[in-house]
TORKOL-4160 file (C-alpha; in steps of 0.2 Angstrom, whole numbers, padded with zeros to 4 digits, m for minus):
97
<pt num="1" X="0013" Y="0059" Z="m0134"/>
<pt num="2" X="0026" Y="0057" Z="m0121"/>
<pt num="3" X="0042" Y="0046" Z="m0122"/>
<pt num="4" X="0041" Y="0032" Z="m0112"/>
<pt num="5" X="0055" Y="0026" Z="m0102"/>
<pt num="6" X="0063" Y="0009" Z="m0111"/>
<pt num="7" X="0066" Y="m0005" Z="m0096"/>
<pt num="8" X="0076" Y="m0020" Z="m0102"/>
<pt num="9" X="0074" Y="m0032" Z="m0090"/>
<pt num="10" X="0073" Y="m0051" Z="m0094"/>
<pt num="11" X="0057" Y="m0058" Z="m0089"/>
<pt num="12" X="0056" Y="m0077" Z="m0083"/>
<pt num="13" X="0038" Y="m0085" Z="m0083"/>
<pt num="14" X="0034" Y="m0101" Z="m0080"/>
<pt num="15" X="0027" Y="m0111" Z="m0094"/>
<pt num="16" X="0007" Y="m0109" Z="m0087"/>
<pt num="17" X="0011" Y="m0092" Z="m0084"/>
<pt num="18" X="0018" Y="m0090" Z="m0103"/>
<pt num="19" X="0002" Y="m0101" Z="m0109"/>
<pt num="20" X="m0008" Y="m0087" Z="m0100"/>
<pt num="21" X="m0002" Y="m0073" Z="m0107"/>
<pt num="22" X="0000" Y="m0079" Z="m0125"/>
<pt num="23" X="m0020" Y="m0085" Z="m0123"/>
<pt num="24" X="m0022" Y="m0066" Z="m0118"/>
<pt num="25" X="m0012" Y="m0060" Z="m0133"/>
<pt num="26" X="m0020" Y="m0072" Z="m0146"/>
<pt num="27" X="m0039" Y="m0067" Z="m0140"/>
<pt num="28" X="m0035" Y="m0048" Z="m0141"/>
<pt num="29" X="m0024" Y="m0047" Z="m0155"/>
<pt num="30" X="m0012" Y="m0036" Z="m0144"/>
<pt num="31" X="0006" Y="m0037" Z="m0143"/>
<pt num="32" X="0015" Y="m0047" Z="m0129"/>
<pt num="33" X="0023" Y="m0030" Z="m0123"/>
<pt num="34" X="0005" Y="m0020" Z="m0123"/>
<pt num="35" X="m0001" Y="m0035" Z="m0112"/>
<pt num="36" X="0014" Y="m0037" Z="m0101"/>
<pt num="37" X="0012" Y="m0016" Z="m0098"/>
<pt num="38" X="m0008" Y="m0017" Z="m0094"/>
<pt num="39" X="m0004" Y="m0032" Z="m0082"/>
<pt num="40" X="0008" Y="m0020" Z="m0072"/>
<pt num="41" X="m0003" Y="m0005" Z="m0071"/>
<pt num="42" X="m0017" Y="m0016" Z="m0066"/>
<pt num="43" X="m0009" Y="m0028" Z="m0055"/>
<pt num="44" X="0005" Y="m0016" Z="m0049"/>
<pt num="45" X="m0008" Y="m0008" Z="m0034"/>
<pt num="46" X="m0013" Y="m0025" Z="m0029"/>
<pt num="47" X="0006" Y="m0032" Z="m0028"/>
<pt num="48" X="0010" Y="m0016" Z="m0018"/>
<pt num="49" X="m0005" Y="m0019" Z="m0005"/>
<pt num="50" X="0000" Y="m0037" Z="m0003"/>
<pt num="51" X="0018" Y="m0035" Z="0000"/>
<pt num="52" X="0017" Y="m0018" Z="0010"/>
<pt num="53" X="0018" Y="m0020" Z="0030"/>
<pt num="54" X="0002" Y="m0014" Z="0037"/>
<pt num="55" X="0001" Y="0003" Z="0046"/>
<pt num="56" X="0004" Y="0002" Z="0065"/>
<pt num="57" X="m0014" Y="0009" Z="0067"/>
<pt num="58" X="m0031" Y="0004" Z="0058"/>
<pt num="59" X="m0040" Y="0018" Z="0065"/>
<pt num="60" X="m0040" Y="0035" Z="0066"/>
<pt num="61" X="m0048" Y="0036" Z="0083"/>
<pt num="62" X="m0035" Y="0040" Z="0097"/>
<pt num="63" X="m0031" Y="0027" Z="0110"/>
<pt num="64" X="m0040" Y="0027" Z="0127"/>
<pt num="65" X="m0028" Y="0036" Z="0139"/>
<pt num="66" X="m0021" Y="0025" Z="0153"/>
<pt num="67" X="m0032" Y="0034" Z="0167"/>
<pt num="68" X="m0048" Y="0030" Z="0158"/>
<pt num="69" X="m0045" Y="0012" Z="0158"/>
<pt num="70" X="m0040" Y="0011" Z="0174"/>
<pt num="71" X="m0056" Y="0020" Z="0180"/>
<pt num="72" X="m0066" Y="0009" Z="0171"/>
<pt num="73" X="m0057" Y="m0007" Z="0174"/>
<pt num="74" X="m0055" Y="m0004" Z="0194"/>
<pt num="75" X="m0075" Y="m0003" Z="0196"/>
<pt num="76" X="m0084" Y="m0019" Z="0202"/>
<pt num="77" X="m0097" Y="m0025" Z="0188"/>
<pt num="78" X="m0110" Y="m0039" Z="0186"/>
<pt num="79" X="m0097" Y="m0051" Z="0179"/>
<pt num="80" X="m0087" Y="m0050" Z="0195"/>
<pt num="81" X="m0098" Y="m0062" Z="0203"/>
<pt num="82" X="m0095" Y="m0077" Z="0191"/>
<pt num="83" X="m0079" Y="m0088" Z="0192"/>
<pt num="84" X="m0070" Y="m0094" Z="0174"/>
<pt num="85" X="m0079" Y="m0110" Z="0178"/>
<pt num="86" X="m0095" Y="m0103" Z="0176"/>
<pt num="87" X="m0091" Y="m0094" Z="0160"/>
<pt num="88" X="m0085" Y="m0111" Z="0153"/>
<pt num="89" X="m0102" Y="m0120" Z="0158"/>
<pt num="90" X="m0112" Y="m0105" Z="0148"/>
<pt num="91" X="m0101" Y="m0108" Z="0132"/>
<pt num="92" X="m0108" Y="m0117" Z="0117"/>
<pt num="93" X="m0101" Y="m0134" Z="0116"/>
<pt num="94" X="m0103" Y="m0136" Z="0098"/>
<pt num="95" X="m0103" Y="m0123" Z="0082"/>
<pt num="96" X="m0121" Y="m0120" Z="0075"/>
<pt num="97" X="m0126" Y="m0128" Z="0059"/>
């Protein structure tokens, strides 16, 4: 069995969290240390995901080159014949129920 690193940090829990920890300790028969260690193991990945900034890209697909954007959007399409007022008139005025 490997030797664990001993951490000595004062843990300040508010009254509600302390009650929840005590309830788990009494329900499981485990020690407070075992409950807290398991909480860290299970909760640390969630905390890391919540606190880490998202990556700059959310996909592995390369962005479309500027030349392609210019070629695609320089062509006239069927929507160019309509004004913004026409589009506004076609939009739903209420949400479906």
